[in-house]
Every structure is written in C-alpha cells, then in structure tokens.
N, C-alpha and C positions, 0 to 999 in steps of 0.2 A: 511400756515408759513420758513419763509425762511432757511434752513437746514444755519448754522451759526457754521458749526462745522470745527474745525484746520485741521493743519500737527501733524497727528501722531508724535510721537520722533523718529520712526523707519521711519517715509519719510521721514524726518527733515535730520534723520542723511544717508542715502542714496543719497539724494538733495544736502550735503555737500559733499559724498567722491564725486560722480560723477562734480563735478561742482572742486573740487582739483583736479582729472585726468585732467579733460581740460586746465584746467592751468596750469599744471605737463608739458604738452605737449603740450601749446603753445608756453611757456618758454622755452624749450627744443629747440623746430624748430625756434626761434629767436637769442639764442645759438646758433645754426650748422650754421644758414642765415649767422653772424655776422663773424665769423669764418672766412665761407667763402671767405665771401668780405673780409677780413682780409688776408688770404691769393694771394687773386686776387692780392690784392693792393701793398705787399711785392714782387709777385712776377713782377708786372707792374713798381717799384721801381728799381728791380734790374736789367730787363731789359734797365730798362735806365742807370744805374749804369753801364752797359756794353757795354754798345750803349757810353756814353761818353768817359770813357775811353781808347776805342778802339782808338774812334774819335781823341783824343791826342797823343795816340800813333803814328798812321798816320798821324800825321802835323806833328811832329820834326820828325818820318824817313822820310818824303817825304822831306827836307833841309837835310839830311847829303850832307855831305861835299861837302858846299854849301859857295863857297869863290866869294864875290865882282867882283874882278878882277882890282877894283879901282886904279890909281893911289896913292890915300892915304894910301890902305888900309895896315895894319901890318901884318892883318894875315895869315897866312900859315894852313891851315890844315892837318893834319900829318898823322893820322888813325879816316878817317871821319864814320865807322863803326866796332865796337868790336863781333864781332855775337855771339851770343847763345844756345844752345836752351831751355830755360826758363831764360834769361836778357838780354838787347838788350841793348847799350851805343853807344850813334851815336853824332859825333861835327860837330858843323856848326861855319861860321863868325855871327858873332852876333851883329860887328858892327866893323867900321876900327882898331878897336885898343883891341877887348874885340870878344875869343872864347864862345862858348857854347857848353857843352857838358850835354848831360841826359840820364838816366840811368834808366832802368825800369824795374824791379826784383818784385818777390812776396818773402815774409817775414811775419810768421806768419799772415797770409789769408787771407795780405792785400796784392792790387798792391802795392809797393810806387816810386814815381817817385823823384829822386834826379835831383839838378839839381847843375853842378858848373861853375864856371866864372872864364877864363883865360886872362890874359891880355899878349901881344906881350911885355910890359915893363917886364916881367919874374914874376910880382908878383903874391904872391901862390893862387889859386884857393878857390874860397870862394862860398862855395856851401850851399845850402836848400836843408830839404825831407819832402815829402806832399804822404801821405796817399791816394790815390783815389778811391777805392774799396774794402769792408768786405767782410766774406765769398765766399772769393777765391777758388776754386778748382785746377785749372790748368792756365797761362802763356805759349804760345809755337810758337817757331819761327821758319818759317821756310823759308829757300831764294829761288830765281830765279836769275837764272845765264842766263845770252844769249852766246847761245854757239855758236851762225849762223851768229853775227853781224846783225844781224835782230832787234834790239831794244827790242825788249822780250824776258819773259822770257820761256826758253824753258822745265829752268829741274827745280826741287823744293828739295833744298837736306837741310839736318840740316846740323849745325854752322858749323862742324867736315870735312863736305867734301866740303865748300865753297873757301878756298884756296886760289890762284889767278887766280879763273874765276873773270865773268865781271859780276857785282852786278846790276840787276838793278830794284829788288822790292823785299819787306818781307814782311811775310804771317804773320798776327798774328791772334792766337786762345786765344779765352777768355772763362774760363767755371768759372761757382760761385755760390750758393745758397741761400737760405735767409739765418741769423742768429737768428735770434730768434726760441726759441727752443720747440715753440708750433709750428713752418712750418718745422721743419725736416721731413718732409716725403716728401715737395712737389720737387720737379722733378729738378735738377738745370738745367742753362740756358747756350748758348754754345754760342758765336755769330762769329765770323771770318773777316778781314780784309784782302785788299791787301794796300800795302802804293806800287805806284813807283815812284821811285827816280828820284827827278830833276836832276839830275846831273851823271851821269854813272861815275861810279865808281871802284875799284879792277878789 
C-alpha cells in the first residue's frame, strides 16, 4: 500500500514560517536595491545639473565686456564685471542698442540667474529671474589677474582684491547635494570651471 500521509500541522507551520522569512528577506533586498538605484539616479541628475549651471555661468562670463564696436552700435559697457565672492554680475552688448546684464547668486538653496536688458535710449531695464539648480551648498568665485601682461592668469584672488588689476579669467566652484530627504546622507558633489574672458578688461 502507498503511504498517503500528508503534512502534519507542525511541518506545515514550519514550512510557512520559512517561506515567510525568505519572502521578507527578498522584499528587503529589493527595497535596498531600489533605494541604491534611486540614490545613484539622484547623484547623476545632480552632477548633470551642476554641469549645466556651470556651463551657463561660464558662457555668460566669457562675454563680459563684449562690445561689437560697429559704427551702428550705441552701447558702451561701463562696468563689465561686478565681482563678488558668492555672486557675479557681468554685462555685455546684446545688440547695437541693448546691453545685457546677468547676475548669478544663491538664494534659498538655489542658484538664481537674473537677466536684465537696458537700452541705449535710457529705457528702464526689464529683467527676469530663473532658478537653475536646487540643493546648492555654495557658489564661489575667484578672479584670475594677469600681473605680467602675458595674457594668462598669474594670480587668483577673491573679489575684494581685484581692484584695478587686469582681469582675464573667472573661476567658478559650485557644490550641491540631492534635496530629497531620503538622500540626505548622499555626499555633496562639487565641480569647478574656469571662464577665460574673451575681452581683457579692468
């Protein structure tokens, strides 16, 4: 005769408990892997955001003091750069009758870009403000001076030491971290870039 005895209650309970432990372990592992993936995704997004923001700052800084010098141009750039340690304002000719002034600063954990246009006819400047990056820890500027007239930056100084020196480059350092509370322990990221001014000024 065949033995048709089934599982006892004890064996069934042990089997269910083991299945529960294995399922719980697999679930916890899946959650951890999901969090790791999300953290990596946040860090990649953050680094990309820092790069994009730095590129905008560098692109505008390189234009500081630009004046086409065309006969039809009505623009004279009186103050190409207003240096600051954590804020930068630059001005350049947008077209023959318009000056573009851009300011980069940090407020409320965001890098803000403020743009204003002033016309040669004296029309009051009209401006906009745009947030570029969240989770910002610091935005720092240092200024490269050409002290020996070789066209390169020989000394890097803070804003207060620029004075009447010949400004040829601006170094931008930006650090930020993800803003989502689940990723508060993710290390901050910092990138640096240098804008070489096309128009040697100051």
